[in-house]
Biopython code that builds the backbone (N, CA, C, O; Angstrom):
import numpy as np
from Bio.PDB.StructureBuilder import StructureBuilder

atoms = [
    (1, "MET", "N", (86.913, 104.369, 94.517)),
    (1, "MET", "CA", (85.939, 103.423, 95.008)),
    (1, "MET", "C", (84.716, 103.374, 94.103)),
    (1, "MET", "O", (84.192, 102.302, 93.799)),
    (2, "ASP", "N", (84.269, 104.559, 93.675)),
    (2, "ASP", "CA", (83.097, 104.579, 92.801)),
    (2, "ASP", "C", (83.414, 103.954, 91.444)),
    (2, "ASP", "O", (82.570, 103.273, 90.863)),
    (3, "LEU", "N", (84.630, 104.185, 90.937)),
    (3, "LEU", "CA", (85.002, 103.577, 89.657)),
    (3, "LEU", "C", (85.084, 102.057, 89.780)),
    (3, "LEU", "O", (84.630, 101.333, 88.894)),
    (4, "ALA", "N", (85.664, 101.578, 90.879)),
    (4, "ALA", "CA", (85.739, 100.129, 91.092)),
    (4, "ALA", "C", (84.336, 99.544, 91.223)),
    (4, "ALA", "O", (84.063, 98.465, 90.698)),
    (5, "THR", "N", (83.451, 100.244, 91.914)),
    (5, "THR", "CA", (82.070, 99.791, 92.050)),
    (5, "THR", "C", (81.388, 99.706, 90.684)),
    (5, "THR", "O", (80.551, 98.835, 90.452)),
    (6, "ALA", "N", (81.757, 100.623, 89.784)),
    (6, "ALA", "CA", (81.169, 100.638, 88.442)),
    (6, "ALA", "C", (81.816, 99.616, 87.513)),
    (6, "ALA", "O", (81.430, 99.497, 86.350)),
    (7, "GLY", "N", (82.812, 98.868, 88.032)),
    (7, "GLY", "CA", (83.426, 97.821, 87.227)),
    (7, "GLY", "C", (84.737, 98.194, 86.556)),
    (7, "GLY", "O", (85.292, 97.387, 85.811)),
    (8, "TRP", "N", (85.241, 99.379, 86.797)),
    (8, "TRP", "CA", (86.508, 99.793, 86.216)),
    (8, "TRP", "C", (87.655, 99.084, 86.925)),
    (8, "TRP", "O", (87.533, 98.711, 88.092)),
    (9, "GLY", "N", (88.755, 98.900, 86.227)),
    (9, "GLY", "CA", (89.947, 98.276, 86.795)),
    (9, "GLY", "C", (90.998, 99.311, 87.142)),
    (9, "GLY", "O", (90.841, 100.500, 86.862)),
    (10, "LEU", "N", (92.054, 98.846, 87.747)),
    (10, "LEU", "CA", (93.189, 99.678, 88.127)),
    (10, "LEU", "C", (94.424, 99.060, 87.517)),
    (10, "LEU", "O", (94.598, 97.841, 87.544)),
    (11, "ALA", "N", (95.285, 99.902, 86.965)),
    (11, "ALA", "CA", (96.507, 99.384, 86.341)),
    (11, "ALA", "C", (97.704, 100.159, 86.851)),
    (11, "ALA", "O", (97.637, 101.374, 87.036)),
    (12, "TYR", "N", (98.785, 99.458, 87.073)),
    (12, "TYR", "CA", (100.056, 100.078, 87.425)),
    (12, "TYR", "C", (100.901, 100.102, 86.165)),
    (12, "TYR", "O", (101.130, 99.066, 85.540)),
    (13, "VAL", "N", (101.363, 101.292, 85.794)),
    (13, "VAL", "CA", (102.161, 101.445, 84.578)),
    (13, "VAL", "C", (103.514, 102.020, 84.997)),
    (13, "VAL", "O", (103.634, 103.228, 85.197)),
    (14, "PRO", "N", (104.537, 101.167, 85.132)),
    (14, "PRO", "CA", (105.826, 101.643, 85.638)),
    (14, "PRO", "C", (106.504, 102.673, 84.731)),
    (14, "PRO", "O", (107.338, 103.445, 85.206)),
    (15, "SER", "N", (106.170, 102.703, 83.459)),
    (15, "SER", "CA", (106.814, 103.662, 82.557)),
    (15, "SER", "C", (106.205, 105.067, 82.667)),
    (15, "SER", "O", (106.744, 106.017, 82.098)),
    (16, "LEU", "N", (105.114, 105.202, 83.375)),
    (16, "LEU", "CA", (104.445, 106.491, 83.532)),
    (16, "LEU", "C", (105.036, 107.237, 84.719)),
    (16, "LEU", "O", (105.177, 106.676, 85.805)),
    (17, "THR", "N", (105.379, 108.496, 84.510)),
    (17, "THR", "CA", (105.905, 109.331, 85.581)),
    (17, "THR", "C", (104.979, 110.521, 85.772)),
    (17, "THR", "O", (104.646, 111.219, 84.814)),
    (18, "VAL", "N", (104.570, 110.747, 86.997)),
    (18, "VAL", "CA", (103.694, 111.873, 87.327)),
    (18, "VAL", "C", (104.396, 112.723, 88.368)),
    (18, "VAL", "O", (104.926, 112.215, 89.355)),
    (19, "ARG", "N", (104.389, 114.028, 88.129)),
    (19, "ARG", "CA", (104.998, 114.956, 89.085)),
    (19, "ARG", "C", (103.945, 115.974, 89.514)),
    (19, "ARG", "O", (103.210, 116.515, 88.687)),
    (20, "HIS", "N", (103.887, 116.221, 90.801)),
    (20, "HIS", "CA", (103.013, 117.250, 91.340)),
    (20, "HIS", "C", (103.880, 118.462, 91.631)),
    (20, "HIS", "O", (104.816, 118.384, 92.426)),
    (21, "LEU", "N", (103.575, 119.573, 90.995)),
    (21, "LEU", "CA", (104.371, 120.778, 91.180)),
    (21, "LEU", "C", (103.952, 121.475, 92.464)),
    (21, "LEU", "O", (102.762, 121.555, 92.770)),
    (22, "PRO", "N", (104.923, 121.980, 93.217)),
    (22, "PRO", "CA", (104.571, 122.665, 94.468)),
    (22, "PRO", "C", (103.862, 123.989, 94.194)),
    (22, "PRO", "O", (104.057, 124.617, 93.153)),
    (23, "VAL", "N", (103.045, 124.389, 95.144)),
    (23, "VAL", "CA", (102.387, 125.684, 95.079)),
    (23, "VAL", "C", (103.447, 126.745, 95.337)),
    (23, "VAL", "O", (104.197, 126.623, 96.306)),
    (24, "PRO", "N", (103.539, 127.790, 94.501)),
    (24, "PRO", "CA", (104.612, 128.785, 94.660)),
    (24, "PRO", "C", (104.652, 129.440, 96.036)),
    (24, "PRO", "O", (105.738, 129.692, 96.557)),
    (25, "ASP", "N", (103.507, 129.720, 96.633)),
    (25, "ASP", "CA", (103.477, 130.401, 97.930)),
    (25, "ASP", "C", (103.581, 129.449, 99.105)),
    (25, "ASP", "O", (103.511, 129.882, 100.256)),
    (26, "GLY", "N", (103.743, 128.178, 98.844)),
    (26, "GLY", "CA", (103.785, 127.204, 99.923)),
    (26, "GLY", "C", (102.387, 126.846, 100.383)),
    (26, "GLY", "O", (101.393, 127.320, 99.834)),
    (27, "ARG", "N", (102.328, 126.012, 101.386)),
    (27, "ARG", "CA", (101.045, 125.546, 101.912)),
    (27, "ARG", "C", (101.044, 125.640, 103.421)),
    (27, "ARG", "O", (102.089, 125.689, 104.070)),
    (28, "ASP", "N", (99.856, 125.662, 103.949)),
    (28, "ASP", "CA", (99.676, 125.600, 105.386)),
    (28, "ASP", "C", (99.573, 124.115, 105.754)),
    (28, "ASP", "O", (98.533, 123.500, 105.517)),
    (29, "PRO", "N", (100.632, 123.528, 106.330)),
    (29, "PRO", "CA", (100.602, 122.088, 106.609)),
    (29, "PRO", "C", (99.450, 121.676, 107.528)),
    (29, "PRO", "O", (98.830, 120.636, 107.309)),
    (30, "GLY", "N", (99.161, 122.469, 108.538)),
    (30, "GLY", "CA", (98.058, 122.133, 109.451)),
    (30, "GLY", "C", (96.724, 122.161, 108.734)),
    (30, "GLY", "O", (95.897, 121.267, 108.911)),
    (31, "GLY", "N", (96.514, 123.195, 107.921)),
    (31, "GLY", "CA", (95.274, 123.294, 107.161)),
    (31, "GLY", "C", (95.127, 122.140, 106.179)),
    (31, "GLY", "O", (94.027, 121.634, 105.955)),
    (32, "ARG", "N", (96.248, 121.733, 105.597)),
    (32, "ARG", "CA", (96.205, 120.603, 104.663)),
    (32, "ARG", "C", (95.832, 119.308, 105.387)),
    (32, "ARG", "O", (95.034, 118.519, 104.880)),
    (33, "ARG", "N", (96.406, 119.092, 106.565)),
    (33, "ARG", "CA", (96.062, 117.884, 107.344)),
    (33, "ARG", "C", (94.593, 117.902, 107.754)),
    (33, "ARG", "O", (93.933, 116.863, 107.747)),
    (34, "GLN", "N", (94.080, 119.083, 108.113)),
    (34, "GLN", "CA", (92.661, 119.192, 108.472)),
    (34, "GLN", "C", (91.777, 118.842, 107.283)),
    (34, "GLN", "O", (90.797, 118.110, 107.423)),
    (35, "LEU", "N", (92.131, 119.374, 106.099)),
    (35, "LEU", "CA", (91.359, 119.081, 104.891)),
    (35, "LEU", "C", (91.450, 117.606, 104.522)),
    (35, "LEU", "O", (90.453, 117.004, 104.123)),
    (36, "GLU", "N", (92.638, 117.018, 104.651)),
    (36, "GLU", "CA", (92.795, 115.586, 104.363)),
    (36, "GLU", "C", (91.941, 114.747, 105.311)),
    (36, "GLU", "O", (91.315, 113.775, 104.887)),
    (37, "THR", "N", (91.911, 115.118, 106.590)),
    (37, "THR", "CA", (91.077, 114.395, 107.566)),
    (37, "THR", "C", (89.609, 114.534, 107.202)),
    (37, "THR", "O", (88.877, 113.545, 107.178)),
    (38, "HIS", "N", (89.174, 115.756, 106.919)),
    (38, "HIS", "CA", (87.786, 116.007, 106.520)),
    (38, "HIS", "C", (87.406, 115.132, 105.331)),
    (38, "HIS", "O", (86.380, 114.452, 105.362)),
    (39, "ASN", "N", (88.224, 115.146, 104.291)),
    (39, "ASN", "CA", (87.906, 114.405, 103.069)),
    (39, "ASN", "C", (87.940, 112.895, 103.299)),
    (39, "ASN", "O", (87.086, 112.168, 102.791)),
    (40, "ALA", "N", (88.922, 112.426, 104.058)),
    (40, "ALA", "CA", (89.007, 110.986, 104.337)),
    (40, "ALA", "C", (87.795, 110.517, 105.139)),
    (40, "ALA", "O", (87.250, 109.444, 104.878)),
    (41, "LEU", "N", (87.375, 111.320, 106.114)),
    (41, "LEU", "CA", (86.210, 110.949, 106.908)),
    (41, "LEU", "C", (84.943, 110.917, 106.051)),
    (41, "LEU", "O", (84.156, 109.975, 106.135)),
    (42, "LEU", "N", (84.752, 111.942, 105.231)),
    (42, "LEU", "CA", (83.557, 111.945, 104.388)),
    (42, "LEU", "C", (83.551, 110.759, 103.436)),
    (42, "LEU", "O", (82.510, 110.133, 103.234)),
    (43, "THR", "N", (84.695, 110.444, 102.854)),
    (43, "THR", "CA", (84.769, 109.291, 101.963)),
    (43, "THR", "C", (84.428, 108.009, 102.707)),
    (43, "THR", "O", (83.686, 107.167, 102.200)),
    (44, "THR", "N", (84.967, 107.866, 103.904)),
    (44, "THR", "CA", (84.692, 106.677, 104.709)),
    (44, "THR", "C", (83.218, 106.604, 105.073)),
    (44, "THR", "O", (82.606, 105.541, 104.969)),
    (45, "TRP", "N", (82.641, 107.721, 105.498)),
    (45, "TRP", "CA", (81.231, 107.729, 105.878)),
    (45, "TRP", "C", (80.322, 107.454, 104.688)),
    (45, "TRP", "O", (79.261, 106.849, 104.842)),
    (46, "LEU", "N", (80.733, 107.894, 103.505)),
    (46, "LEU", "CA", (79.917, 107.695, 102.307)),
    (46, "LEU", "C", (79.980, 106.267, 101.774)),
    (46, "LEU", "O", (78.977, 105.744, 101.289)),
    (47, "ARG", "N", (81.161, 105.626, 101.860)),
    (47, "ARG", "CA", (81.369, 104.397, 101.104)),
    (47, "ARG", "C", (81.780, 103.162, 101.901)),
    (47, "ARG", "O", (81.684, 102.049, 101.384)),
    (48, "ARG", "N", (82.230, 103.323, 103.131)),
    (48, "ARG", "CA", (82.749, 102.178, 103.868)),
    (48, "ARG", "C", (81.742, 101.698, 104.904)),
    (48, "ARG", "O", (80.789, 102.411, 105.217)),
    (49, "PRO", "N", (81.943, 100.491, 105.441)),
    (49, "PRO", "CA", (81.051, 99.980, 106.499)),
    (49, "PRO", "C", (81.049, 100.902, 107.724)),
    (49, "PRO", "O", (82.028, 101.598, 107.994)),
    (50, "ILE", "N", (79.946, 100.892, 108.446)),
    (50, "ILE", "CA", (79.777, 101.782, 109.603)),
    (50, "ILE", "C", (80.909, 101.620, 110.624)),
    (50, "ILE", "O", (81.392, 102.613, 111.169)),
    (51, "GLY", "N", (81.330, 100.389, 110.884)),
    (51, "GLY", "CA", (82.410, 100.177, 111.853)),
    (51, "GLY", "C", (83.686, 100.895, 111.465)),
    (51, "GLY", "O", (84.360, 101.473, 112.318)),
    (52, "ARG", "N", (84.022, 100.865, 110.195)),
    (52, "ARG", "CA", (85.214, 101.587, 109.713)),
    (52, "ARG", "C", (85.031, 103.087, 109.881)),
    (52, "ARG", "O", (85.970, 103.794, 110.244)),
    (53, "ALA", "N", (83.832, 103.569, 109.619)),
    (53, "ALA", "CA", (83.557, 104.997, 109.745)),
    (53, "ALA", "C", (83.716, 105.458, 111.193)),
    (53, "ALA", "O", (84.265, 106.528, 111.454)),
    (54, "VAL", "N", (83.238, 104.656, 112.117)),
    (54, "VAL", "CA", (83.356, 105.004, 113.544)),
    (54, "VAL", "C", (84.824, 104.986, 113.962)),
    (54, "VAL", "O", (85.276, 105.886, 114.670)),
    (55, "ARG", "N", (85.571, 103.973, 113.531)),
    (55, "ARG", "CA", (86.997, 103.902, 113.885)),
    (55, "ARG", "C", (87.775, 105.078, 113.293)),
    (55, "ARG", "O", (88.667, 105.619, 113.946)),
    (56, "ALA", "N", (87.446, 105.476, 112.066)),
    (56, "ALA", "CA", (88.134, 106.602, 111.435)),
    (56, "ALA", "C", (87.892, 107.889, 112.221)),
    (56, "ALA", "O", (88.814, 108.677, 112.427)),
    (57, "ALA", "N", (86.661, 108.099, 112.654)),
    (57, "ALA", "CA", (86.345, 109.289, 113.452)),
    (57, "ALA", "C", (87.085, 109.242, 114.778)),
    (57, "ALA", "O", (87.580, 110.267, 115.246)),
    (58, "SER", "N", (87.167, 108.081, 115.379)),
    (58, "SER", "CA", (87.876, 107.929, 116.652)),
    (58, "SER", "C", (89.366, 108.235, 116.490)),
    (58, "SER", "O", (89.959, 108.901, 117.339)),
    (59, "ARG", "N", (89.968, 107.751, 115.404)),
    (59, "ARG", "CA", (91.393, 108.017, 115.153)),
    (59, "ARG", "C", (91.657, 109.509, 114.954)),
    (59, "ARG", "O", (92.715, 110.009, 115.334)),
    (60, "ALA", "N", (90.697, 110.217, 114.358)),
    (60, "ALA", "CA", (90.874, 111.650, 114.111)),
    (60, "ALA", "C", (91.014, 112.433, 115.414)),
    (60, "ALA", "O", (91.577, 113.528, 115.421)),
    (61, "LEU", "N", (90.510, 111.885, 116.507)),
    (61, "LEU", "CA", (90.582, 112.580, 117.796)),
    (61, "LEU", "C", (91.994, 112.626, 118.374)),
    (61, "LEU", "O", (92.236, 113.331, 119.353)),
    (62, "SER", "N", (92.921, 111.890, 117.785)),
    (62, "SER", "CA", (94.261, 111.762, 118.378)),
    (62, "SER", "C", (95.174, 112.961, 118.135)),
    (62, "SER", "O", (96.210, 113.070, 118.790)),
    (63, "THR", "N", (94.827, 113.864, 117.213)),
    (63, "THR", "CA", (95.668, 115.045, 116.960)),
    (63, "THR", "C", (94.795, 116.288, 116.882)),
    (63, "THR", "O", (93.590, 116.199, 116.644)),
    (64, "ARG", "N", (95.407, 117.438, 117.084)),
    (64, "ARG", "CA", (94.666, 118.698, 117.009)),
    (64, "ARG", "C", (94.097, 118.914, 115.603)),
    (64, "ARG", "O", (92.928, 119.267, 115.447)),
    (65, "ASP", "N", (94.941, 118.698, 114.576)),
    (65, "ASP", "CA", (94.460, 118.864, 113.200)),
    (65, "ASP", "C", (93.366, 117.850, 112.883)),
    (65, "ASP", "O", (92.416, 118.161, 112.166)),
    (66, "GLY", "N", (93.499, 116.643, 113.414)),
    (66, "GLY", "CA", (92.476, 115.620, 113.218)),
    (66, "GLY", "C", (91.154, 116.026, 113.852)),
    (66, "GLY", "O", (90.091, 115.841, 113.260)),
    (67, "ARG", "N", (91.224, 116.578, 115.055)),
    (67, "ARG", "CA", (89.993, 117.022, 115.725)),
    (67, "ARG", "C", (89.321, 118.145, 114.941)),
    (67, "ARG", "O", (88.097, 118.176, 114.823)),
    (68, "THR", "N", (90.119, 119.065, 114.407)),
    (68, "THR", "CA", (89.545, 120.152, 113.610)),
    (68, "THR", "C", (88.928, 119.596, 112.333)),
    (68, "THR", "O", (87.824, 119.989, 111.956)),
    (69, "GLY", "N", (89.634, 118.682, 111.662)),
    (69, "GLY", "CA", (89.086, 118.051, 110.463)),
    (69, "GLY", "C", (87.799, 117.299, 110.764)),
    (69, "GLY", "O", (86.856, 117.327, 109.974)),
    (70, "LEU", "N", (87.762, 116.625, 111.913)),
    (70, "LEU", "CA", (86.553, 115.910, 112.329)),
    (70, "LEU", "C", (85.409, 116.887, 112.553)),
    (70, "LEU", "O", (84.277, 116.623, 112.146)),
    (71, "ARG", "N", (85.693, 118.005, 113.193)),
    (71, "ARG", "CA", (84.643, 119.012, 113.440)),
    (71, "ARG", "C", (84.061, 119.507, 112.109)),
    (71, "ARG", "O", (82.844, 119.633, 111.974)),
    (72, "TYR", "N", (84.931, 119.788, 111.127)),
    (72, "TYR", "CA", (84.452, 120.219, 109.810)),
    (72, "TYR", "C", (83.639, 119.107, 109.141)),
    (72, "TYR", "O", (82.606, 119.370, 108.525)),
    (73, "ALA", "N", (84.108, 117.875, 109.267)),
    (73, "ALA", "CA", (83.409, 116.744, 108.641)),
    (73, "ALA", "C", (82.045, 116.516, 109.293)),
    (73, "ALA", "O", (81.076, 116.193, 108.606)),
    (74, "LEU", "N", (81.966, 116.682, 110.608)),
    (74, "LEU", "CA", (80.680, 116.489, 111.299)),
    (74, "LEU", "C", (79.621, 117.465, 110.787)),
    (74, "LEU", "O", (78.432, 117.147, 110.767)),
    (75, "ALA", "N", (80.062, 118.657, 110.374)),
    (75, "ALA", "CA", (79.110, 119.618, 109.806)),
    (75, "ALA", "C", (78.505, 119.088, 108.512)),
    (75, "ALA", "O", (77.379, 119.439, 108.158)),
    (76, "ASP", "N", (79.257, 118.236, 107.801)),
    (76, "ASP", "CA", (78.788, 117.663, 106.539)),
    (76, "ASP", "C", (78.177, 116.269, 106.708)),
    (76, "ASP", "O", (77.760, 115.657, 105.725)),
    (77, "LEU", "N", (78.121, 115.767, 107.935)),
    (77, "LEU", "CA", (77.619, 114.415, 108.173)),
    (77, "LEU", "C", (76.177, 114.214, 107.699)),
    (77, "LEU", "O", (75.896, 113.182, 107.089)),
    (78, "PRO", "N", (75.255, 115.139, 107.944)),
    (78, "PRO", "CA", (73.888, 114.912, 107.447)),
    (78, "PRO", "C", (73.850, 114.712, 105.925)),
    (78, "PRO", "O", (73.128, 113.849, 105.426)),
    (79, "TRP", "N", (74.628, 115.512, 105.201)),
    (79, "TRP", "CA", (74.703, 115.357, 103.749)),
    (79, "TRP", "C", (75.259, 113.972, 103.395)),
    (79, "TRP", "O", (74.722, 113.282, 102.528)),
    (80, "ALA", "N", (76.343, 113.574, 104.078)),
    (80, "ALA", "CA", (76.987, 112.285, 103.792)),
    (80, "ALA", "C", (76.017, 111.129, 104.039)),
    (80, "ALA", "O", (75.976, 110.177, 103.260)),
    (81, "LEU", "N", (75.249, 111.206, 105.102)),
    (81, "LEU", "CA", (74.304, 110.124, 105.401)),
    (81, "LEU", "C", (73.185, 110.051, 104.370)),
    (81, "LEU", "O", (72.712, 108.962, 104.043)),
    (82, "ARG", "N", (72.759, 111.197, 103.858)),
    (82, "ARG", "CA", (71.722, 111.193, 102.811)),
    (82, "ARG", "C", (72.243, 110.588, 101.506)),
    (82, "ARG", "O", (71.477, 109.998, 100.744)),
    (83, "HIS", "N", (73.532, 110.733, 101.253)),
    (83, "HIS", "CA", (74.122, 110.259, 99.997)),
    (83, "HIS", "C", (74.927, 108.965, 100.171)),
    (83, "HIS", "O", (75.632, 108.545, 99.254)),
    (84, "ARG", "N", (74.825, 108.356, 101.310)),
    (84, "ARG", "CA", (75.610, 107.156, 101.612)),
    (84, "ARG", "C", (75.250, 106.004, 100.667)),
    (84, "ARG", "O", (74.082, 105.642, 100.526)),
    (85, "ARG", "N", (76.271, 105.442, 100.028)),
    (85, "ARG", "CA", (76.138, 104.250, 99.176)),
    (85, "ARG", "C", (77.376, 103.394, 99.420)),
    (85, "ARG", "O", (78.376, 103.551, 98.720)),
    (86, "PRO", "N", (77.329, 102.497, 100.392)),
    (86, "PRO", "CA", (78.510, 101.667, 100.671)),
    (86, "PRO", "C", (78.922, 100.857, 99.440)),
    (86, "PRO", "O", (78.086, 100.432, 98.642)),
    (87, "VAL", "N", (80.224, 100.662, 99.314)),
    (87, "VAL", "CA", (80.734, 99.864, 98.199)),
    (87, "VAL", "C", (80.304, 98.413, 98.381)),
    (87, "VAL", "O", (80.044, 97.980, 99.504)),
    (88, "PRO", "N", (80.227, 97.653, 97.277)),
    (88, "PRO", "CA", (79.864, 96.239, 97.395)),
    (88, "PRO", "C", (80.973, 95.448, 98.097)),
    (88, "PRO", "O", (82.115, 95.902, 98.158)),
    (89, "PRO", "N", (80.641, 94.277, 98.621)),
    (89, "PRO", "CA", (81.619, 93.471, 99.366)),
    (89, "PRO", "C", (82.912, 93.191, 98.596)),
    (89, "PRO", "O", (83.984, 93.150, 99.201)),
    (90, "THR", "N", (82.835, 93.000, 97.289)),
    (90, "THR", "CA", (84.065, 92.719, 96.527)),
    (90, "THR", "C", (85.008, 93.913, 96.532)),
    (90, "THR", "O", (86.222, 93.743, 96.637)),
    (91, "VAL", "N", (84.466, 95.104, 96.422)),
    (91, "VAL", "CA", (85.300, 96.313, 96.453)),
    (91, "VAL", "C", (85.827, 96.539, 97.864)),
    (91, "VAL", "O", (86.986, 96.916, 98.036)),
    (92, "GLU", "N", (84.996, 96.315, 98.870)),
    (92, "GLU", "CA", (85.452, 96.459, 100.259)),
    (92, "GLU", "C", (86.597, 95.498, 100.548)),
    (92, "GLU", "O", (87.569, 95.873, 101.203)),
    (93, "ALA", "N", (86.494, 94.261, 100.064)),
    (93, "ALA", "CA", (87.576, 93.286, 100.274)),
    (93, "ALA", "C", (88.859, 93.756, 99.606)),
    (93, "ALA", "O", (89.941, 93.609, 100.175)),
    (94, "ALA", "N", (88.755, 94.319, 98.409)),
    (94, "ALA", "CA", (89.944, 94.826, 97.716)),
    (94, "ALA", "C", (90.549, 96.008, 98.472)),
    (94, "ALA", "O", (91.772, 96.127, 98.548)),
    (95, "LEU", "N", (89.718, 96.874, 99.027)),
    (95, "LEU", "CA", (90.214, 98.003, 99.815)),
    (95, "LEU", "C", (90.981, 97.518, 101.045)),
    (95, "LEU", "O", (92.015, 98.082, 101.404)),
    (96, "ARG", "N", (90.470, 96.483, 101.678)),
    (96, "ARG", "CA", (91.149, 95.950, 102.859)),
    (96, "ARG", "C", (92.509, 95.361, 102.493)),
    (96, "ARG", "O", (93.469, 95.493, 103.252)),
    (97, "VAL", "N", (92.593, 94.715, 101.335)),
    (97, "VAL", "CA", (93.884, 94.190, 100.875)),
    (97, "VAL", "C", (94.855, 95.348, 100.667)),
    (97, "VAL", "O", (96.009, 95.271, 101.088)),
    (98, "LEU", "N", (94.400, 96.413, 100.026)),
    (98, "LEU", "CA", (95.256, 97.580, 99.805)),
    (98, "LEU", "C", (95.716, 98.184, 101.132)),
    (98, "LEU", "O", (96.890, 98.518, 101.290)),
    (99, "GLU", "N", (94.804, 98.322, 102.074)),
    (99, "GLU", "CA", (95.155, 98.892, 103.376)),
    (99, "GLU", "C", (96.165, 98.020, 104.103)),
    (99, "GLU", "O", (97.084, 98.537, 104.739)),
    (100, "THR", "N", (96.009, 96.721, 104.019)),
    (100, "THR", "CA", (96.922, 95.802, 104.690)),
    (100, "THR", "C", (98.306, 95.881, 104.056)),
    (100, "THR", "O", (99.312, 95.866, 104.766)),
    (101, "SER", "N", (98.368, 95.964, 102.731)),
    (101, "SER", "CA", (99.668, 96.009, 102.065)),
    (101, "SER", "C", (100.366, 97.351, 102.254)),
    (101, "SER", "O", (101.586, 97.430, 102.111)),
    (102, "ALA", "N", (99.618, 98.410, 102.573)),
    (102, "ALA", "CA", (100.215, 99.723, 102.779)),
    (102, "ALA", "C", (100.829, 99.862, 104.170)),
    (102, "ALA", "O", (101.590, 100.798, 104.420)),
    (103, "GLN", "N", (100.510, 98.955, 105.058)),
    (103, "GLN", "CA", (101.006, 99.069, 106.443)),
    (103, "GLN", "C", (102.368, 98.482, 106.601)),
    (103, "GLN", "O", (102.924, 98.498, 107.699)),
]
sb = StructureBuilder()
sb.init_structure("model")
sb.init_model(0)
sb.init_chain("A")
sb.init_seg("    ")
for serial, (resi, resn, name, xyz) in enumerate(atoms, 1):
    if name == "N":
        sb.init_residue(resn, " ", resi, " ")
    sb.init_atom(name, np.array(xyz, "f"), 0.0, 1.0, " ", f" {name:<3s}", serial, name[0])
structure = sb.get_structure()
């Protein structure tokens, strides 16, 4: 979002292959979901319209891991509000197109 706001573009390169190697000891799936919720909420609170931020927090309440991630994110909310810089309308419109096509 910040790169798009700064004017950078996005390119799809079908010849490029990226592989993520698994962690040898495995992962804690619940902890990972909590961290993903925390990070997604902070990103939304920092860069998206307030209505989206409220809806994202509301959706997090639907699962135990989501509630835990929300609790962790709420601890960082004062920081997020101090650093809040919503994306410009053109970037927000592009994000909505991406979200719609992902559904």
